[in-house]
MIDO-654672 format. One record per atom (N, C-alpha, C): atom name; x negated, y negated, z. Coordinates in steps of 0.05 Angstrom, whole numbers, always signed. Each point is the difference from the previous one (the first is absolute). Last residue first. Layout:
! residues N
{'CA', {X, Y, Z}}
...
//
This chain:
! residues 254
{'N', {-955, -2899, +2018}}
{'CA', {-29, +6, +9}}
{'C', {-28, +1, -12}}
{'N', {+120, -39, -2}}
{'CA', {-33, +12, -7}}
{'C', {-15, +1, +24}}
{'N', {+104, +13, -25}}
{'CA', {-9, -6, +14}}
{'C', {-32, +3, -8}}
{'N', {+100, -19, -49}}
{'CA', {-19, +24, +0}}
{'C', {-14, -21, +24}}
{'N', {+102, -23, +2}}
{'CA', {-28, -4, -18}}
{'C', {-22, +19, +10}}
{'N', {+95, +16, +20}}
{'CA', {-3, -24, -17}}
{'C', {-29, -1, -12}}
{'N', {+44, +87, +54}}
{'CA', {-12, -15, +5}}
{'C', {-8, -30, -30}}
{'N', {+39, +102, +13}}
{'CA', {+21, -23, +16}}
{'C', {-22, -30, +1}}
{'N', {-47, +80, -45}}
{'CA', {+21, -13, -14}}
{'C', {+18, -18, +6}}
{'N', {-105, +4, +30}}
{'CA', {+28, +17, +1}}
{'C', {+25, -12, -16}}
{'N', {-109, -19, -13}}
{'CA', {+31, -10, +1}}
{'C', {+13, +27, +3}}
{'N', {-109, -43, -11}}
{'CA', {+27, +23, +3}}
{'C', {+21, -10, +17}}
{'N', {-106, -24, -56}}
{'CA', {+23, -16, -3}}
{'C', {+24, +24, +12}}
{'N', {-118, -16, +4}}
{'CA', {+20, +20, -6}}
{'C', {+28, -21, +8}}
{'N', {-118, +0, -30}}
{'CA', {+20, -2, +18}}
{'C', {+31, +4, -9}}
{'N', {-83, +21, -34}}
{'CA', {-10, +2, +28}}
{'C', {+10, -12, +10}}
{'N', {+16, +10, -93}}
{'CA', {-26, -27, +15}}
{'C', {-5, +9, +24}}
{'N', {+95, +37, -18}}
{'CA', {-24, -4, -19}}
{'C', {-25, -14, +1}}
{'N', {+108, +55, +25}}
{'CA', {-29, -6, +14}}
{'C', {-18, -1, -21}}
{'N', {+109, +8, +34}}
{'CA', {-15, -5, -33}}
{'C', {-38, -7, +16}}
{'N', {+106, +45, +41}}
{'CA', {-25, -5, +2}}
{'C', {-18, -6, -24}}
{'N', {+107, +22, +46}}
{'CA', {-15, +3, -25}}
{'C', {-20, -24, +2}}
{'N', {+84, +60, +55}}
{'CA', {-20, -19, -2}}
{'C', {-20, +3, -15}}
{'N', {+80, +55, +3}}
{'CA', {+2, -16, -9}}
{'C', {-22, -32, +5}}
{'N', {+19, +100, +37}}
{'CA', {+9, -28, +10}}
{'C', {+14, -17, -22}}
{'N', {-63, +70, +0}}
{'CA', {+26, +14, -14}}
{'C', {+12, -33, +14}}
{'N', {-91, -25, -38}}
{'CA', {+19, +12, +27}}
{'C', {+14, +12, -12}}
{'N', {-79, -33, -64}}
{'CA', {+24, -14, +6}}
{'C', {+16, +19, +14}}
{'N', {-95, -50, -43}}
{'CA', {+9, +16, +21}}
{'C', {+30, -2, +3}}
{'N', {-89, -26, -80}}
{'CA', {+30, +4, +10}}
{'C', {+5, +13, +24}}
{'N', {-101, -52, -41}}
{'CA', {+17, +21, +15}}
{'C', {+24, -10, +6}}
{'N', {-76, -35, -62}}
{'CA', {+16, +1, +12}}
{'C', {+19, +16, +1}}
{'N', {-118, -21, -7}}
{'CA', {+29, +15, -9}}
{'C', {+22, -17, +9}}
{'N', {-95, -27, -56}}
{'CA', {+5, +0, +25}}
{'C', {+31, +21, +3}}
{'N', {-106, -27, -45}}
{'CA', {+34, -8, -9}}
{'C', {+3, +10, +38}}
{'N', {-105, -29, -56}}
{'CA', {+20, +13, +25}}
{'C', {+36, -6, -2}}
{'N', {-48, -25, -106}}
{'CA', {-6, +3, +33}}
{'C', {+17, +17, +20}}
{'N', {-30, -6, -121}}
{'CA', {+22, +8, +22}}
{'C', {-20, -5, +37}}
{'N', {+21, -50, -110}}
{'CA', {-21, +10, +30}}
{'C', {+13, +7, +18}}
{'N', {+20, -35, -109}}
{'CA', {+3, +13, +21}}
{'C', {-20, +12, +21}}
{'N', {-9, -65, -93}}
{'CA', {-7, +26, +11}}
{'C', {+9, -2, +27}}
{'N', {+41, -92, -47}}
{'CA', {-29, +15, +3}}
{'C', {-3, +34, +9}}
{'N', {+58, -81, -12}}
{'CA', {+10, +28, -17}}
{'C', {-30, +16, -7}}
{'N', {+6, -69, +83}}
{'CA', {+10, -9, -21}}
{'C', {+13, +31, -23}}
{'N', {-49, +28, +78}}
{'CA', {-3, -35, -9}}
{'C', {+16, -11, -16}}
{'N', {+11, +88, +77}}
{'CA', {+6, -5, -36}}
{'C', {-18, -35, +7}}
{'N', {+26, +98, +70}}
{'CA', {+0, -32, -8}}
{'C', {-19, -7, -25}}
{'N', {+57, +97, +56}}
{'CA', {-23, -15, -23}}
{'C', {+3, -33, +2}}
{'N', {+37, +90, +71}}
{'CA', {-12, -26, -9}}
{'C', {-10, -1, -21}}
{'N', {+45, +86, +50}}
{'CA', {-15, -9, -16}}
{'C', {+2, -30, -8}}
{'N', {+60, +62, +70}}
{'CA', {+1, -20, -18}}
{'C', {-30, -8, -10}}
{'N', {+75, +70, +53}}
{'CA', {-34, +0, -11}}
{'C', {+3, -23, -20}}
{'N', {+81, +24, +54}}
{'CA', {-2, -7, -18}}
{'C', {-35, -12, +4}}
{'N', {+76, +78, +61}}
{'CA', {-31, -28, -9}}
{'C', {-1, -3, -20}}
{'N', {+85, +44, +75}}
{'CA', {-16, +6, -33}}
{'C', {-20, -18, +0}}
{'N', {+83, +44, +72}}
{'CA', {-19, -15, +1}}
{'C', {-22, +8, -35}}
{'N', {+101, +25, +78}}
{'CA', {-27, +9, -20}}
{'C', {-22, -26, -4}}
{'N', {+104, +48, +41}}
{'CA', {-16, -28, -2}}
{'C', {-24, +7, -18}}
{'N', {+101, +49, +6}}
{'CA', {-35, +7, +14}}
{'C', {-7, -32, -11}}
{'N', {+113, -11, +8}}
{'CA', {-25, +19, -14}}
{'C', {-25, +3, +16}}
{'N', {+68, -58, +36}}
{'CA', {-7, +26, +6}}
{'C', {-7, +20, -14}}
{'N', {+25, -88, -46}}
{'CA', {-5, +5, +23}}
{'C', {+4, +30, +13}}
{'N', {-18, -8, -89}}
{'CA', {+19, -10, +12}}
{'C', {-7, +9, +25}}
{'N', {-37, +4, -122}}
{'CA', {+0, +5, +32}}
{'C', {+20, -9, +15}}
{'N', {-14, -11, -101}}
{'CA', {+18, +28, +16}}
{'C', {-4, -2, +32}}
{'N', {-72, -56, -53}}
{'CA', {+23, +9, -11}}
{'C', {+10, +21, +11}}
{'N', {-84, -56, +26}}
{'CA', {+9, +24, +15}}
{'C', {+33, +5, -15}}
{'N', {-45, -75, -25}}
{'CA', {-23, +11, +2}}
{'C', {+6, +36, +12}}
{'N', {+67, -70, -4}}
{'CA', {-15, +6, -41}}
{'C', {-32, +11, +10}}
{'N', {+69, -19, +74}}
{'CA', {+22, +12, -28}}
{'C', {-22, -2, -19}}
{'N', {-46, -27, +74}}
{'CA', {+10, +36, +3}}
{'C', {+18, +7, -19}}
{'N', {-73, -86, -3}}
{'CA', {+22, +4, +6}}
{'C', {+16, +39, +2}}
{'N', {-89, -81, +14}}
{'CA', {+11, +31, -7}}
{'C', {+28, -5, +11}}
{'N', {-101, -66, -17}}
{'CA', {+24, +1, +5}}
{'C', {+17, +36, -9}}
{'N', {-84, -91, -1}}
{'CA', {+4, +30, +10}}
{'C', {+28, +11, +14}}
{'N', {-54, -94, -66}}
{'CA', {+22, +10, +11}}
{'C', {-6, +31, +7}}
{'N', {-70, -79, -19}}
{'CA', {+15, +30, +3}}
{'C', {+21, +6, +6}}
{'N', {-61, -95, -23}}
{'CA', {+27, +8, +14}}
{'C', {+5, +30, -11}}
{'N', {-110, -41, -7}}
{'CA', {+37, -5, -11}}
{'C', {+11, +7, +23}}
{'N', {-114, -46, -13}}
{'CA', {+28, +10, +16}}
{'C', {+24, +11, -21}}
{'N', {-85, -48, -3}}
{'CA', {-15, +26, -13}}
{'C', {+34, +17, +14}}
{'N', {-21, -93, +0}}
{'CA', {-9, +10, +23}}
{'C', {+1, +30, +3}}
{'N', {+32, -58, -71}}
{'CA', {-18, -5, +2}}
{'C', {-22, +9, +17}}
{'N', {+75, +65, -33}}
{'CA', {-4, -30, +4}}
{'C', {-25, -18, +9}}
{'N', {+39, +92, -67}}
{'CA', {-7, -6, +29}}
{'C', {-8, -31, -5}}
{'N', {+65, +84, -49}}
{'CA', {-22, -31, -11}}
{'C', {+0, -12, +40}}
{'N', {+31, +102, -53}}
{'CA', {+3, -22, +24}}
{'C', {-21, -19, -7}}
{'N', {+56, +74, -65}}
{'CA', {-24, -19, +0}}
{'C', {+2, -17, +27}}
{'N', {+40, +95, -10}}
{'CA', {+6, -17, -9}}
{'C', {-21, -17, +1}}
{'N', {+7, +93, +20}}
{'CA', {-7, -2, -29}}
{'C', {+3, -26, -2}}
{'N', {+64, +41, +77}}
{'CA', {-27, +5, -9}}
{'C', {-11, -19, -30}}
{'N', {+95, +5, +49}}
{'CA', {-24, -16, +4}}
{'C', {-32, +5, -9}}
{'N', {+72, +65, -14}}
{'CA', {+5, -12, +20}}
{'C', {-12, -20, +13}}
{'N', {-18, +56, -75}}
{'CA', {+28, -15, -4}}
{'C', {+15, -11, +20}}
{'N', {-78, +75, +14}}
{'CA', {+5, -10, -11}}
{'C', {+28, -12, -8}}
{'N', {-26, +31, +77}}
{'CA', {-1, -27, +3}}
{'C', {-5, -8, -23}}
{'N', {+59, +88, +22}}
{'CA', {-23, -10, -5}}
{'C', {-7, -31, +5}}
{'N', {+68, +64, +53}}
{'CA', {-2, -18, -17}}
{'C', {-25, -10, -19}}
{'N', {+34, +98, +52}}
{'CA', {+4, -37, +11}}
{'C', {-15, -13, -23}}
{'N', {+48, +112, +25}}
{'CA', {-18, -20, -19}}
{'C', {+3, -29, +12}}
{'N', {+43, +84, +38}}
{'CA', {+13, -17, -12}}
{'C', {-15, -11, -26}}
{'N', {-37, +45, +76}}
{'CA', {+22, +15, -6}}
{'C', {+16, -5, -21}}
{'N', {-73, -48, +42}}
{'CA', {-5, +26, -9}}
{'C', {+17, +15, -14}}
{'N', {+18, -74, +48}}
{'CA', {-5, -12, -27}}
{'C', {-10, +28, -10}}
{'N', {+40, +3, +88}}
{'CA', {+18, -4, -20}}
{'C', {-13, -7, -32}}
{'N', {-70, +27, +65}}
{'CA', {+31, +6, +3}}
{'C', {+20, -2, -20}}
{'N', {-102, -30, -34}}
{'CA', {-1, +18, +30}}
{'C', {+39, -8, +5}}
{'N', {-86, -22, -68}}
{'CA', {+27, +2, -5}}
{'C', {+13, +11, +28}}
{'N', {-94, -37, -48}}
{'CA', {+5, +6, +34}}
{'C', {+28, +5, -3}}
{'N', {-13, -57, -84}}
{'CA', {-18, +19, +16}}
{'C', {+6, +9, +28}}
{'N', {+37, -46, -99}}
{'CA', {-1, -4, +32}}
{'C', {-10, +20, +7}}
{'N', {-32, -43, -106}}
{'CA', {+30, +16, +13}}
{'C', {+0, -3, +38}}
{'N', {-51, -81, -53}}
{'CA', {+1, +25, -5}}
{'C', {+16, +16, +15}}
{'N', {-32, -102, -39}}
{'CA', {+18, +22, -1}}
{'C', {-12, +27, +8}}
{'N', {-51, -97, +12}}
{'CA', {+0, +27, -20}}
{'C', {+15, +16, +10}}
{'N', {-10, -112, +20}}
{'CA', {+2, +30, +15}}
{'C', {+8, +19, -22}}
{'N', {-49, -88, -14}}
{'CA', {+21, +9, -10}}
{'C', {-4, +32, +16}}
{'N', {-44, -111, -12}}
{'CA', {+7, +27, +16}}
{'C', {+22, +11, -13}}
{'N', {-62, -88, -36}}
{'CA', {+27, +18, -3}}
{'C', {-7, +24, +16}}
{'N', {-63, -110, +0}}
{'CA', {+8, +36, -2}}
{'C', {+28, +7, +1}}
{'N', {-42, -86, +9}}
{'CA', {-2, +10, -24}}
{'C', {-1, +25, -1}}
{'N', {-5, -39, +85}}
{'CA', {+27, -12, -18}}
{'C', {+3, +13, -30}}
{'N', {-59, +17, +82}}
{'CA', {-3, +17, -15}}
{'C', {+38, -11, -21}}
{'N', {-85, -37, +70}}
{'CA', {+26, -5, -8}}
{'C', {+2, +16, -36}}
{'N', {-64, +1, +105}}
{'CA', {-4, -12, -37}}
{'C', {+29, +2, -4}}
{'N', {-27, +31, +83}}
{'CA', {-9, -23, +1}}
{'C', {-14, -5, -26}}
{'N', {+55, +79, +34}}
{'CA', {+12, -28, +3}}
{'C', {-16, -25, -7}}
{'N', {-8, +108, -46}}
{'CA', {-6, -15, +29}}
{'C', {+11, -30, +0}}
{'N', {+60, +58, -13}}
{'CA', {-22, +1, +16}}
{'C', {-19, -3, -23}}
{'N', {+112, -21, +7}}
{'CA', {-23, +22, -18}}
{'C', {-24, -18, +11}}
{'N', {+107, +3, +45}}
{'CA', {-27, -16, -8}}
{'C', {-26, +23, -13}}
{'N', {+116, -16, +25}}
{'CA', {-8, +19, -3}}
{'C', {-34, -15, -9}}
{'N', {+102, -11, +56}}
{'CA', {-23, -9, -14}}
{'C', {-27, +16, -4}}
{'N', {+101, +31, +1}}
{'CA', {-26, +1, +20}}
{'C', {-11, -19, -24}}
{'N', {+103, +27, +29}}
{'CA', {-12, -14, -19}}
{'C', {-32, +0, +13}}
{'N', {+82, +76, +21}}
{'CA', {-14, -21, +6}}
{'C', {-14, -14, -25}}
{'N', {+78, +86, +42}}
{'CA', {-15, -14, -20}}
{'C', {-17, -30, +1}}
{'N', {+95, +100, +5}}
{'CA', {-27, -24, +12}}
{'C', {-22, -10, -11}}
{'N', {+102, +62, +4}}
{'CA', {-19, -14, -9}}
{'C', {-23, -14, +21}}
{'N', {+106, +42, -11}}
{'CA', {-29, +16, +12}}
{'C', {-23, -5, -19}}
{'N', {+97, -56, +36}}
{'CA', {-16, +7, -22}}
{'C', {-27, +23, +7}}
{'N', {+81, -32, +70}}
{'CA', {+4, +24, -17}}
{'C', {-28, +6, -29}}
{'N', {+18, -101, +25}}
{'CA', {-2, +20, +22}}
{'C', {+17, +27, -12}}
{'N', {-56, -68, -58}}
{'CA', {+23, -2, +8}}
{'C', {-4, +17, +21}}
{'N', {-95, -46, -18}}
{'CA', {+27, +8, -12}}
{'C', {+30, +10, +11}}
{'N', {-122, -46, -10}}
{'CA', {+31, +3, +24}}
{'C', {+16, +15, -21}}
{'N', {-110, -14, +7}}
{'CA', {+20, +4, -19}}
{'C', {+26, -1, +21}}
{'N', {-95, -44, +22}}
{'CA', {+17, +19, +5}}
{'C', {+18, -7, -23}}
{'N', {-99, -50, -2}}
{'CA', {+30, -1, +11}}
{'C', {+16, +27, -2}}
{'N', {-92, -10, -3}}
{'CA', {+1, -29, -10}}
{'C', {+34, -9, +13}}
{'N', {-91, +76, +14}}
{'CA', {+25, -7, -9}}
{'C', {+10, -18, +2}}
{'N', {-102, +21, -18}}
{'CA', {+23, +8, +19}}
{'C', {+30, -7, -10}}
{'N', {-119, -8, -23}}
{'CA', {+17, +12, -10}}
{'C', {+24, +4, +19}}
{'N', {-102, -12, +11}}
{'CA', {+28, -26, +10}}
{'C', {+25, +2, -18}}
{'N', {-79, +55, -13}}
{'CA', {+11, +3, +27}}
{'C', {+25, -13, +14}}
{'N', {-23, +15, -118}}
{'CA', {-16, -9, +26}}
{'C', {+15, +8, +29}}
{'N', {-1, +57, -101}}
{'CA', {+13, -23, +17}}
{'C', {-16, -4, +21}}
{'N', {-54, +35, -88}}
{'CA', {+22, +2, +15}}
{'C', {+10, -24, +22}}
{'N', {-69, -7, -61}}
{'CA', {-12, +21, +8}}
{'C', {+22, +11, +14}}
{'N', {-31, -77, -81}}
{'CA', {+20, +8, +31}}
{'C', {-9, +24, +4}}
{'N', {-74, -64, -50}}
{'CA', {+23, +17, +0}}
{'C', {+21, +10, +27}}
{'N', {-83, -84, -29}}
{'CA', {+3, +18, +16}}
{'C', {+33, +18, -12}}
{'N', {-87, -69, -29}}
{'CA', {+20, +7, -4}}
{'C', {+7, +28, +16}}
{'N', {-72, -90, +1}}
{'CA', {+0, +34, +18}}
{'C', {+34, +12, -7}}
{'N', {-59, -93, -50}}
{'CA', {+24, +18, +14}}
{'C', {-7, +24, +5}}
{'N', {-62, -93, -18}}
{'CA', {-2, +28, -4}}
{'C', {+29, +10, +18}}
{'N', {-54, -98, -59}}
{'CA', {+23, +16, +28}}
{'C', {+7, +22, -6}}
{'N', {-74, -75, -38}}
{'CA', {+15, +24, +4}}
{'C', {+8, +13, +12}}
{'N', {-45, -85, -47}}
{'CA', {+15, +3, +23}}
{'C', {+14, +29, -2}}
{'N', {-81, -57, -64}}
{'CA', {+20, +20, +0}}
{'C', {+4, +9, +38}}
{'N', {-52, -63, -78}}
{'CA', {+0, -3, +15}}
{'C', {+27, +24, +12}}
{'N', {-61, -20, -98}}
{'CA', {+26, -5, +17}}
{'C', {-12, +15, +28}}
{'N', {-62, -49, -81}}
{'CA', {+13, +18, +10}}
{'C', {+25, +5, +14}}
{'N', {-40, -88, -38}}
{'CA', {-27, +20, +15}}
{'C', {+5, +25, +8}}
{'N', {+59, -76, -16}}
{'CA', {-12, +10, -23}}
{'C', {-22, +20, -3}}
{'N', {+56, -39, +79}}
{'CA', {-14, -15, -7}}
{'C', {-11, +3, -33}}
{'N', {+43, +66, +47}}
{'CA', {-9, -12, +16}}
{'C', {-31, -24, -15}}
{'N', {+103, +44, +3}}
{'CA', {-18, +3, -21}}
{'C', {-25, -5, +20}}
{'N', {+73, +66, +47}}
{'CA', {-7, -24, -5}}
{'C', {-20, -9, -23}}
{'N', {+70, +87, +30}}
{'CA', {-23, -18, -19}}
{'C', {-2, -28, -7}}
{'N', {+53, +84, +66}}
{'CA', {+6, -30, -10}}
{'C', {-30, -6, -5}}
{'N', {+43, +105, +16}}
{'CA', {-20, -22, -4}}
{'C', {+2, -25, -10}}
{'N', {+37, +96, +52}}
{'CA', {+19, -23, -9}}
{'C', {-27, -17, -12}}
{'N', {+18, +113, +33}}
{'CA', {-18, -27, -1}}
{'C', {+10, -18, -32}}
{'N', {+23, +104, +63}}
{'CA', {-2, -22, -14}}
{'C', {-9, -28, +0}}
{'N', {+0, +108, +36}}
{'CA', {-14, -25, +5}}
{'C', {+4, -13, -17}}
{'N', {+68, +76, +22}}
{'CA', {-19, +1, -27}}
{'C', {-15, -32, +23}}
{'N', {+91, +74, -4}}
{'CA', {-15, -17, +15}}
{'C', {-29, -4, -12}}
{'N', {+90, +4, -61}}
{'CA', {-15, +20, +24}}
{'C', {-22, -18, +13}}
{'N', {+45, -53, -66}}
{'CA', {+23, +26, +10}}
{'C', {-8, +20, +17}}
{'N', {-44, -110, -9}}
{'CA', {+3, +40, -13}}
{'C', {+22, +11, +15}}
{'N', {+18, -104, +5}}
{'CA', {-33, +18, +13}}
{'C', {+5, +26, -16}}
{'N', {+22, -100, -21}}
{'CA', {+12, +18, +1}}
{'C', {-19, +31, +6}}
{'N', {-5, -122, -10}}
{'CA', {-10, +24, +4}}
{'C', {+23, +12, +3}}
{'N', {-2, -105, -35}}
{'CA', {+7, +24, +14}}
{'C', {-13, +26, +0}}
{'N', {-36, -108, -5}}
{'CA', {+5, +23, -9}}
{'C', {+20, +26, +14}}
{'N', {-38, -113, -14}}
{'CA', {+6, +21, +23}}
{'C', {-3, +21, -30}}
{'N', {-27, -85, -16}}
{'CA', {-4, -3, +30}}
{'C', {+7, +19, +14}}
{'N', {-36, +2, -110}}
{'CA', {+17, -3, +12}}
{'C', {-8, +4, +37}}
{'N', {-38, +26, -115}}
{'CA', {+3, -19, +29}}
{'C', {+12, -8, +11}}
{'N', {+16, +83, -70}}
{'CA', {+6, -31, +3}}
{'C', {-15, -15, +31}}
{'N', {-36, +98, -59}}
{'CA', {+20, -11, +22}}
{'C', {-1, -29, +3}}
{'N', {-15, +37, -95}}
{'CA', {-15, +10, +18}}
{'C', {+19, -17, +20}}
{'N', {+39, +55, -22}}
{'CA', {-16, +3, +1}}
{'C', {-17, -18, -18}}
{'N', {+76, +14, +84}}
{'CA', {-1, -9, -30}}
{'C', {-30, +9, -10}}
{'N', {+70, -1, +85}}
{'CA', {-19, +25, -3}}
{'C', {-3, -5, -30}}
{'N', {+54, -56, +82}}
{'CA', {-2, +19, -23}}
{'C', {-23, +2, -6}}
{'N', {+14, +39, +69}}
{'CA', {+16, -7, -18}}
{'C', {-1, -33, +1}}
{'N', {-52, +106, +22}}
{'CA', {-1, -31, +0}}
{'C', {+25, -7, -13}}
{'N', {-28, +99, +35}}
{'CA', {+1, -17, -13}}
{'C', {+4, -28, +9}}
{'N', {-47, +102, +30}}
{'CA', {+15, -18, +5}}
{'C', {+10, -12, -24}}
{'N', {-91, +27, +7}}
{'CA', {+18, +15, +7}}
{'C', {+21, -22, +7}}
{'N', {-76, -58, -22}}
{'CA', {-5, +27, -4}}
{'C', {+15, +17, +18}}
{'N', {-1, -105, -43}}
{'CA', {+7, +18, +16}}
{'C', {-12, +33, -10}}
{'N', {-10, -121, -18}}
{'CA', {+7, +23, -4}}
{'C', {+7, +20, +16}}
{'N', {+12, -111, -30}}
{'CA', {+2, +19, +19}}
{'C', {+2, +23, -15}}
{'N', {-39, -111, +1}}
{'CA', {+14, +29, -15}}
{'C', {-2, +14, +19}}
{'N', {-8, -99, +35}}
{'CA', {-10, +20, -4}}
{'C', {+19, +21, -22}}
{'N', {-6, -108, +16}}
{'CA', {+19, +20, +7}}
{'C', {-17, +23, -9}}
{'N', {-31, -90, -8}}
{'CA', {-6, +14, +21}}
{'C', {+11, +28, +6}}
{'N', {+29, -71, -63}}
{'CA', {-24, +20, -13}}
{'C', {-15, +12, +20}}
{'N', {+88, -47, +9}}
{'CA', {-6, +27, -13}}
{'C', {-27, +7, -8}}
{'N', {+34, -58, +93}}
{'CA', {-19, -4, -27}}
{'C', {-6, +26, -14}}
{'N', {+51, -6, +81}}
{'CA', {+17, +0, -19}}
{'C', {-18, -13, -30}}
{'N', {-1, +72, +86}}
{'CA', {-18, -10, -19}}
{'C', {+16, -12, -15}}
{'N', {+35, +21, +97}}
{'CA', {+7, +0, -21}}
{'C', {-23, -8, -17}}
{'N', {-9, +20, +97}}
{'CA', {+5, -23, -13}}
{'C', {+8, +12, -26}}
{'N', {-11, +76, +9}}
{'CA', {+16, -15, +16}}
{'C', {-20, -26, +17}}
{'N', {+12, +82, -83}}
{'CA', {-20, -22, +16}}
{'C', {+18, -21, +8}}
{'N', {+37, +112, -22}}
{'CA', {+5, -30, -3}}
{'C', {-31, -18, +13}}
{'N', {+61, +106, -19}}
{'CA', {-27, -14, +4}}
{'C', {+0, -25, -9}}
{'N', {+77, +75, +20}}
{'CA', {-9, -19, -13}}
{'C', {-27, -13, +11}}
{'N', {+52, +98, +3}}
{'CA', {-10, -19, +7}}
{'C', {-14, -19, -6}}
{'N', {+60, +104, -12}}
{'CA', {-6, -29, -10}}
{'C', {-5, -25, +21}}
{'N', {+4, +122, +0}}
{'CA', {+2, -34, +8}}
{'C', {-6, -18, -8}}
{'N', {-4, +102, -22}}
{'CA', {+11, -11, -12}}
{'C', {+6, -37, +14}}
{'N', {-44, +69, +54}}
{'CA', {-2, +10, -19}}
{'C', {+27, -20, -21}}
{'N', {-34, -46, +93}}
{'CA', {+9, +28, -12}}
{'C', {+4, -5, -25}}
{'N', {-77, -37, +67}}
{'CA', {+25, -10, -13}}
{'C', {+7, +34, -14}}
{'N', {-82, -81, +51}}
{'CA', {+13, +34, +1}}
{'C', {+24, +3, -9}}
{'N', {-43, -82, +11}}
{'CA', {-21, +18, -18}}
{'C', {+13, +22, -2}}
{'N', {+44, -88, +39}}
{'CA', {-11, +19, +9}}
{'C', {-14, +14, -31}}
{'N', {+72, -74, +42}}
{'CA', {-23, -11, -4}}
{'C', {-20, +23, +3}}
{'N', {+89, -1, +30}}
{'CA', {+5, +1, -27}}
{'C', {-26, -6, -18}}
{'N', {+17, +64, +96}}
{'CA', {-15, -27, -11}}
{'C', {+6, -8, -29}}
{'N', {+64, +75, +33}}
{'CA', {-28, -2, +15}}
{'C', {-5, -35, -9}}
{'N', {+65, +25, -62}}
{'CA', {-8, +22, +16}}
{'C', {-29, -14, +9}}
{'N', {+62, -49, -67}}
{'CA', {-2, +6, +30}}
{'C', {+0, +19, +8}}
{'N', {-41, -33, -96}}
{'CA', {+36, +17, +5}}
{'C', {-16, +4, +44}}
{'N', {-74, -75, -45}}
{'CA', {+18, +35, -14}}
{'C', {+29, -5, +17}}
{'N', {-80, -66, -34}}
{'CA', {+25, +0, +15}}
{'C', {+11, +32, -8}}
{'N', {-101, -63, +17}}
{'CA', {+10, +25, -16}}
{'C', {+27, -6, +11}}
{'N', {-84, -69, -24}}
{'CA', {+26, +13, +16}}
{'C', {+6, +21, -10}}
{'N', {-103, -46, +4}}
{'CA', {+22, +11, -21}}
{'C', {+15, +8, +19}}
//
């Protein structure tokens, strides 16, 4: 039996991500209708899923929305003396957090004198041997913490309303492009060069969800903002940073 899954590791595999879709078929195709199996499942779902099930050469299986051992059964008539069943067992994995392959992909550039820095990051959700194409990620908004310097005296922006709580769709390879940036004009209104610098952090809880199902919490991450009295901004996320002096063109990635 052949299996075609989203491109994460080998396409023919029995370890899958929550909500992942896999097409199971017989190749070469069984052209004789009377030899086609009927299909069943335990855990997850199959499509089409009719009662009684239609005989067909192929079926689309969707993994459970939480870790599980799903089974898909192809049932063949044994010449009128019972049924022969071919069972495929799938190990279903849940997201655990971001992967070490996460890295900056491009720096953000600004006009001279602008006090800002930023970068795009290619974020990958682990584990990477399955696909979480069917998963939606949410950065859960929280107020800033760890305020120092200027921000301790004047406050810092909350993550709520600044990119948090929006659905993030993942690709077949469990990735998305994450923008991480900061403008002094927006996160430190009233600040000017020569004033005290400072820093603050967004502690970011992270939820994942399959379809409209239950949300589940995984290991989150942080986003930190630093501002010097001279107007150098540093934004740090996923263990990487972008920093830029106000006279520079583009941010420097580290």
